[in-house]
N, C-alpha and C positions, 0 to 999 in steps of 0.2 A: 315267358314274359309277356306282359301285357302291352297294352296298345298306348302308344305317345304322340300327339302330333308335334311336340317340340323336341323331338329327337334330332341332335346336329348332322348327323350321318346316317346313309342308308346301308341297311344290312344286306344291299343285294349284289357285294363286290366279287362273289364267288359265282353269280351268275351271269349270263350274256343277256342281251337286251331282248330281242325280238324278232320271230318269224310271222310274217303278216302275209295276208293275199295283198295288202296295197304295196307297193314296193316303197312308193314315199315315206311310208309310215315305218320302214326298218330303218333303224339308226347305221352309221358304219361301224359295223362290228365284225370281229373275225370269226371265219366258221371253225367249228369244231369236227373232229374226224373221228369217228367210230366203226368199226369194222372195216376200215378203208372207205367209208362214204363221208362226204362231207356233211355235215349238219348245220343248218342254218341256226342264228341264234335265236333264244327265247322270244316271243311277241310278247312286248310291255304295253300293257293296258293303260289308257288314261281315263280321266272322266269322259273325255270327248269322245273316245272310240270303244268304250266299254262295251254299251249296248250294241253298236253296230256290229263289233267282232263276233259278240255270243251269236247273233243271227246268222252270221255267214257260216257255221259249221252248227252241225247237229250236236254233237259233243265238244265240249271245252273242259280241260282241267286245268286251273289258275293256281298258283302258289303265291301265298302273300307273307312277306319278308318285314323286318323290322330295322334292327341296327347290329354294328359288329359287335356291341356288345349283350347281345343274346348269343349265347353260346350255342344253344339248340338251332337257330338258325342256320349258323356255319355249318353245324354237324348235319344239318338237313341238307343244305344247298347242294353238295355233290349228290346225295340220295335222288332227288327230283332231276338235277342233270343228267343223270345217268340213266334212270328211268325214260326220260323224254329220248336221248339219243337212241336207247335199245328198241323202244317202239318204232321210232322214225326210219330206222333202217332195217326193221322185221318185214317179213311179207305173210299174206295170210295162207295158211295151209292150203286151202282149195285155190287160190289163185297167185302162185309164186310168183308171176310177173308184174303183179298189182302192187302198187305202193300203199303203203299202210296207212297214210294222211289222208289219201282221196279214197281207197276203199271202205272204211269206216267213217270219213267224213268227221275225221277225229283229231282235234289239235290241242298243243299246250300252251300256256302262256304264264304270265305273272303280274303281280301290282305290288307296286312301290309305295306302302302305306305311310311311309316318312313324308312321300311328295303330296300323296293323294289320301288323306285320313278321313275325310268326308266320305268318300267312295268305299273304303273300307269298312266304315260304322254303317253307311247305309245295307251294305250287304252282310250285314252280323256277324264281321270278325271280331273276335274280342280276345284271341290269343294267339302266339306266334310260335312256330310256323303254322299257318293255316291252309291247308289245301282243300279245294273244292270243286267238284265234279258238276258240270252244267249240261243239261239237256234242253234244247230248243230254248235257252236263256233261263230256264230254271234250274235252281240247285237240287239235285238228287242223291248228293252225298258228301261226306268231307272228311277227311282226316286233320284232328287235331295235336300239332306236338311233332317233335322229331322222331316219325316211327320208321321202321326199316323199309327197304325197298318191296319186301313181300305185300305189306300191309299197302302200299301204294298200288301195287301191281294188282292185288285183288279187287280194289274197287274200280279199277280200269277193266280188268277183265268182265267185270260183271256188266258194265255198259256194253263192251264188245260183243258179249255173247248175246245181249238184247237186241245188239244191231243186226247181227249175222249169226243166228243160229247154228249150232254145230260149226261154227268156223274156226274156233281156237281149240288149241291142244288140251288134254286132261291137265297137264303138268307144264308149268311155264320155266326153263331154265334160266334164272336170273343172273346177271353179273354182280358183280361186289361194287358198290359206290367208287366211282373213280375209275373203273376199268374202260379201256378203250376199245374192246372187242368183245365178242361172243364168248361165254366160258367154256371151257374145255371138257371133254368127259361129260358131254351132257347126260347120253344115256345111262351112265354110272350113278351119277349124280341123282338122276328122276328116280332110278331102281332103289336108292337109298331114302330118298324122301317116300316111297312107297311103302318100304319096309318099315319106316319109323309110323306112318300112319296107321299099318297094320298092328304094330306092336301098340300103338295107344289105345286103340279100338279093344284091342284084347286086355288090356290093364283096365280100362272102362268097365267090360263086362264083367270083370272078377271085382269089380268094386273096391280096388285100389285106394289107400288112402293119398290123398293129394300130397305134394311136397310141402312142407312146413312154412317154406318160404313163400308160398302163395296162400297159406291160410290167414282168415282175418283177424285170429288170436296172436299171431305173429309179433312177436316185439317189435320187429324192423318197420318203422314208418312208411307206408306206400303212398306214392306221389303218383303225379301224371305223367304220362311218357313223355320223356325227353325232358322231365322237370327236375330241377336242381331245388334243393331244400333253401332254406332261409337262413339256416346255419352255415352251410356249404357256400352259398353265393356270398355270403358276409365275408367268410373266410377267403374267398378267393379275390374279395376287392381288396383284402389286406396285404395280399401276395405284392410281390415286388414290379409285377406286371408280366412276369411269366405264363406264358400261355401254354397249359398242356391238352393234348388231345382228348376230348371225349369222345366215348363210344355209345353207340344207340344201345339202351338198356332192354330193350324187348324186341321181339320181333314181330310180334302181333297182338292184336284186341283180345283174342279169343281165349286168354287163359290157358292155353297149352303150353308143355314142357317139351314141345317140338325142338326148340335151339338146346336146351340141357341135354336131352336124348341125342342129337344129332352130334353134340360136343364129346359127349361120352364115346360114340361110336367113331368119332375119330380119333381118338385115344387122349382127349384133352381132360385126365381124371382130376388134375393138380388145379384145375382152373377154379376159382372160387365161384360161388352162384351169384348169378347176377340179379340186381335188385328190379322188383317188378314195379310198374306204375299202373296207374289208372287210367283212363281212357282222356279224360280231360285233364291236361297237364296246366299248370299255371307258375311260372318262375316268378319268384321275388321282384317286385320292383324298388326303385330308388326309396319311394314312401313308406313301404313295408319295412324294407331294412333299417331305415331311419326310425319309424317308430318302434322299432325291437330293440334298439340300443339302450344300454343301459345308463342312466343319469349318474354322474359323478359324484359318489357320496363323499361328505365332508372328511378331511384327514385325521378330525380329532370330534370327541364328544363336544358339541356346542356349550358354551357358558357352563361349564362343568360343575362350578362352586356357587353360580349363582350372585356373581359378582359383576360390577361396573370396572372394565379393564382401561386404565391410562395408557394410552398409546403414544409411542414417539414415532419419528419418520421412521426409522430403522425396523421399528415392530411394527407397523401400519403396513410396509412393504412386504415382510414376512409373512405377517398373519392374514391381511386382508387381501392385497394386491395379487399375491401370487398363489393364492387358493382359490378354493370353489365354495368356501365356507360363507354363510349370510351374517351380516354384520349390521346391525343397527348403531350409528355412531354419532354423537354430538359434540359438534366443533364450538369452543365456547372460550370466553375470555373472564378471567378470576375477578375483575372489577364492574363486570356486567350485572346490573341488578335483575334482569329478567333469568341469566343465568343461574344466578344464586338461588331464586325462588324456585327453579325448575329442579334444581340439585335434589332433593329428596324424591320427587316423583320418578326420575330417572334411575334412582337407587331401588326403588320399588319394582321398577319395570324389570331391571336386572334379576332380581329374586324372583318375580313372576316366571320368566322364561327361563329359567334354569334347567340346563338340559337339552332347549328347544332353540335358542336363539342367542347368538354372540352379542353383547351388549358393552360399547365402548364409549369413550371420549378423548378428546385432542383439545388440548390447551393450546389456544393459538398465538399467547404472548411466547411460548417456548418455541411452538413449531408454526412460526408465521409462513414458513414456504409451503409447508405441506397443507395449510390452510387456503394459502393462495391457488395452489395446483387444484385443490377439489372446487373451486369457487366458492367458499365460504366467504360471501359479502357482508352478513350480519351477524349478529350472535343473540341467541344460540342459531347455529344451522343444524339441521338432522337430516341425515343422508344415510339411505340403506345401500348396502354394497352386495353384489353377486358376482363372483368370477369375473372380476374387472368391469363391470357394469355397475352404473349407480342414478339412484333417481333421489329428488328431496321430496320431504315431507313438509307440505306447508297445511297448517292447520291449527286446532286449539290444542294445547299442550297439556289437557289433563290426562289421567291416567289412563281413562277409559278411552279416550280418542286416540292415543297412543297404542293401546291393547288392540283395538279395531284395526288399524293399520297394520300393526306387526303381525296380526293373523293372517289378513289378505296378503302380506309380503311373503309369508312361509307358504303360504297356497300357492303362488304363482311362482314364486323360486323353485318348488319341487317339480316344476316342468309344465307344459300344456297338455292337459289330459285330452285324452282322444276319447269321444263319445260318441254313442248310437242314440237311436230316437228315442227309445225308453229313457235313457240316462239323461239326454237332454229335457225331456218334459218333465222330470225329477227336477232337475236344476232349475225349470222355469218357475218352481215353485218358491224357491229360495231366493232368487237372484233377480234383482230390477233388470239392471243391464248386463247381457251376455254378448260379445263380441263372438262371433263363429267363422272358422276359418275352413272351408271347403276345399279339398285337394281330391286327387285321383291318382293313377298309376304313373302321371305324365310330370307328377310334382317332385322338382328335384331337390336335392339336399339344400342348394343354394337358396331354394325359397324356405325352407323350413329354418333356416338360420336366420334369414331377414326376419320372420316372425319371431323368435325367439327372443331378438333384440327389443322387440314392442312390449313385453309382458311386464318388465320391471316399472316400465312409466303409465301401468295401468293399474297400480298398486293402490288400494283406496277407493278405486273409481268402478271398476267393471271387471266380471270376470272373462277369461279368454280360453275358448275351447278350439279345439279342430275335430273335423270328423270327415270320412268316407264312406259315410252310411247312405246309401240308394233311397231309403226311405225317407232322410232328410234333405238329399237333391229334389225330390218329388214333392215335398211340402215347399220347399221356399222357391222351386222352379229354376235350380241352378243346372246349367247346360254348359258353360265355360270354366274353367278351373286355371288356375285357382281363382277363388274368388272370397271375397269376404264382406261381412255383413253385420249388423248389430241389430239385436231382438230385445225391443222394450216392450214389457208386458205382450208379448206374443207379436208385436208389430215390427217387420222387417225394415231396416233402412239398409239401402246398398252402397257400395263403397263403388263409385261407377267406372274408374279407371279397369280397363280388362288385359293390359299388355303386362307379359310378366315382368319385364324392367319397371312397371311401374307399381306393380305388386312390391317389388323389393327395394321400393323408395322409403326407407324406414320413416323419414322426415315428412314426406308427402302422408303417408299413410297414419302417421301419427296426429299430424295436424287434422286430419279428417276424424281421426277418434275423439280427440278433444273437443270437437264440436257436435258431438252426438253421444258423449258419454255418459250425460246427465239422465236420470230416469224421466219419463214422462211427465210426471209432477213432483218433482224433487224437494227436500224441504229447504227452504232460505237459510243457510248457516253463516257464520264469520268466513271460513274457507272457500265458500263457493258463490258469495253474494256477487261478486263481480261476474263471475262467469253467468250468472242466471241473468242480471240486470243490465249489463254493458251491452249497447246497439239493439236492442230490441222493445219491442211492447209486451209488458208481463202482467198476466192476469194470476193475480196474488190474493190468493185466500187466507185469512186472519183467521186461525182455529184455536181449538182450545184442546190441547194432546189430552187433558184427563177427562173428556165429557164422554168418553166410552164408545156408545154405539153410534152417537151423533156425530163423532170424531170420524169414525171408519166411513160412516154414509156419505159425509162430507167431501172425503178422499174419492171414493167411487163415484160421485157427482163430476169432482174436478178431471178425473181420468176420463170418464165419458166425454166431457167436454172439449178436452184435449183430442181424444180421437177423432170426434164430430169435425174439429177444425182441421186436424191434419188431412181427413179425407176431403174435405171440402178443397184445401190447399193443393193437395194431388190431382183433382179433378181439373182445377183451373190451371195448373201448369201444363197437363195434357192438351187441354184446349188451346192455350197460347201456343204451345209447340205447334200443335195442328195448323191453327190458324199462319205462322210463319212458314210453315211448310207449303201449305198451298197458295201463299203468297210466292213463294220461289216457283212454285210449279205454273203460275199464271204467267210470270215472267219468262220462264222458258217457252211455254205455249204460244206467247204473243211474239218471241223473237222467231220462233219457227214459222209461224205465219207469214212474216215480213223476210223471209229469207235471211234474216240479218244475222251471220256467223258469229260477229264481235259481239253482239248482244246476246246471242245465245250463251257462248263461253264466259261473258261475264255473269249471267244468270245461273249457269251451273256451279261457278265458283264462288257463289255466295254460302257460307257457311252459317249454319243456325246455330248459335251459341246462347241457349238458356240462363247461361251465368250474367249475360248482360241485360238480361230482363229485371228491371227494380221491382222487389217484392219486399213488401215489409214482413220482417220476421215476428213472428209471435211465440212467446213461451208461457208456461205453465210452472207454478210453485204454491207452496203454502208455507205460512209462517208460525210459528207457536207464538200466539198474541199473549200469552202470560209473560214468556221469557223476555218476548222484543216490546213488550208493554210501552215503555218511555219512549222508545224510539219510533214506534207506529203513531203514538198518540202526538208526538212533536211534529211529526213528517205529514202524515195524512190525517190526522185529526178523529182517529178512530180507537175506540175503546172495545176489546172484547168481551169485557163484562155486560157490555150492550148487546151482545147477540154476536155469531159469527155472521162475516162479511166478505165481500169481494172487491178488489181494489183492482182496477186496470191501469198500470202506471206505464208512463215513458221516462226512465230513470234519468235519459241523457237529456232529455228536453224539461226536465224539472216540472213536469204536467202531470195530473190523474185524475181518472173518474171515480167516481164511487157512487152517482146513481144511473137510473135506468132513462129511457127518452120521457117516460111518464113522471119522472121526478122520485121514484120510490128507492131505497139503497138496492145496489146488487147483490142478491143473497147467492147462497152456495147452490146454484142450480143450472144445469146446462142450459136450459132454456134462456134464462136470464142473462146468462154470460153470452151466450151466442149472438143473441139479438144486439146487445150492448157492443159486443165486439165487432159485429158487422158493421154497425154505423160509426163505430169510431175509427176502423182500418178503412173500409170502404166508400162511407160517406153515404148522402150527406149527413154530416155529423150534428145533429140537433143537441147532443148531449155538450153542455159547456164545460169546459176544462178548468182546473183548478191548479194552482200553483204551490210546488213546495217549498220555494223560497220567493221573497220580494221581487217586485218586478224590477227594480233599478238592478238588484243583483243578478236577476235573469240576466237583463241587457249587456251588463259587462261580462257574463259567462258565456254567452251566445257569442259575443264579438271575439273572444279567446278561444272558444272551440273552433270559430269559423277561420281565424287566424292558424290555426294550428292544422286543420284541414286543408286550406287552400294558402300556403305560405306566400307564393308568388302574388295573387292577388292582395293580400293584406299586405304586403310588403308596398306593392303599388297605392293602395288605399292610405296607407300611414303617410307616404309621401308626398301624395296628393294633398293631403290635411294639412301637412306640415307647410307645402309651397302656398296653400290658400291662406293659411294662417300668417305665414311670412309676408304675402302682397298685401293682405288686409293692414298688419301692421305697419308696413311702409306708407299706405295710403292716409291712414291716421296721422301717422306723425308728421307728413306733409301737410297735412289739413290743420293741424295744432300752430304749425310754423307759420304758416300763411296767415291765420285769423288769430294768432296770438292765444293759443291755448284754447281758441273757441269762443273767446269772449270779444265782443266788439268795444273799444275805448272811446269814448265820447270824443274827445279833444283829437284823436285821431281822425274820426268820422268828419266833424265840423272843418278840419285842416282840408281834407281830402275836398270837401263841398266848395270851400272858399276859394282853393285853387280852381276848380273847374270854372265857378264864377267869374273869377278875375280874369280868366282865360278867355272866357266868351264875350265879356264887356272891353277887354282890351282890344279884340278885333273889332268890335263895333265902333269904340272911340277913333281907332287908327283909322276907320273908314269914313269918319265924320270930320277928320280935324283939320283946320285950316293950314294951308302951305303960307310959310312965310316969304 
């Protein structure tokens, strides 16, 4: 079984923790007893103690374990524990009173690779269980797989003999795994072993033929020591959970028949021959088992008669929902003119895919509930179904367009292919956009199931593959698994989330896929026009598909310009991120200089989120100037008959640019495109913009767009305008009432003046009057 950083449980339950020179490093574990002597727990190494503990002893043997789902780890655990207890309680022959550990300066330890995955990778652990012997901190030997105690002892004895020459016996009488005392009858067993060895030497001298079980031509598959084959492992996974005790298959790596011979000597004549394993074992991982499973085949031959099948709610459930067959179904209404026009094309499609793809239709007037359940909101609605999943076709309804979509659907519905480096390079020559899912031994079935749910959504857009090839790891610099990227023209764009839960978020991954599933320079069509034009500045090349070499040359220039622009965007992104990081570091250093803990914590808490950095998105596309001639002429005033041209357009802003800074037309040239795009996006913009609509229309559309983008601000502005209008109306009305509608009448004016004059004269006459 191979390495996994995401295993949930440690396969070290059968082993105790640690014996250490440092008492504080020893967990509170119970000692075991062997041969009447108390044995401390195994020393457990961590990244913090690994190097230090290796230096404390000349020799150290370490065991790495994986998980309880690794049967070989469970089998090997008592082997290693017994070997440790045996040597811990043994005494050297030339120093009976000396303790083994101190005399040979030899210790045993273990590493939990689930908890300390990086430590295991750094020390070359690639399989489980993995036993390594270190001398002065350097690895001098290892045992890969669930080997017998004889194999482990052989490696130990070599080191012990090297440390203290002539201090070890010729034959070591080892206990069986799980024993708690030295084996009995040591002399007889040693003698039997010597006889076996002599018999083997005699057979070798005679040139006897090897056992067929060990022959390279044997029909029996040879696996690694302690390894379970893929089929056997898959069969075990299908069991109800019963555990069967597994036995070590081989006692040595030397290819000898010692165990077989000794078994015969013991009278075990009826025992079946044991399977022989190679040195390097590798148990099947979840990814390997998943990839070897067979795809569920259709229950019947699809579209046997090449006919369009009318489906009802009952037949739909029986033939579509409850099967794994692929169906392309049209939901229509008899009165719909578009449905009537499409009917002959749909019948032709059914004949074309006879024996390949089921074609059906549902009358939504009769089956309104079914149409509502599948989300058919308009007519006709075209849906592709596979194993309970569905996806909608949105595009032109010609026979060629439907055929292209159906071919892509069948390809993706057949399963996600697993490719190597050579197959991927061949695929790149045929496909413009390829999504690549990188997995390793740690990838779980849940990860693969989430990936499968994405495949139908990519129909008609891109190819989806998965790989476990290390050559592709190196090419795309993949170090974390699982990982997803899209390759467009060999240029990778990575899906940034790395957590397994994020990789299983189907909606999140699908939204990212939709943002990048267009080629670097796609063709503008009816189905993808909104994807290309909305929310971005687009470099649009008006080309003539029939111009032959000139057309291919123009496409190459457009791709070169797109790559140069993306390189520049990436460089600026990295510089902006570096600038933000430098600013954060300056805040941290400034807070440290002032000994301001609060400011230091605030500075460390600053998160650098590049999503908040405003960047103008730029896209590249080309359009067939002959097919779209009328629209191009009316919108941009360009005619392809005058030559191939480039237009830089902001569809949302109703503006476009068709000239360079010098006043010349923008030709299909990477230089002209880059220079013009630089001035338009980054400024100063010396190129005058042109409008695709009138100024009045643009004003009202801008107001409407801003109202949608900022609804609260828009509502406030409308209320403010209404209040001002009301206040203005009230003042105007009061003015009219006061001045008679805005016109002064002569008689009223003269009357007012007369009254004023009488009042003034009256006061004077009253003052000069004589008293009676």
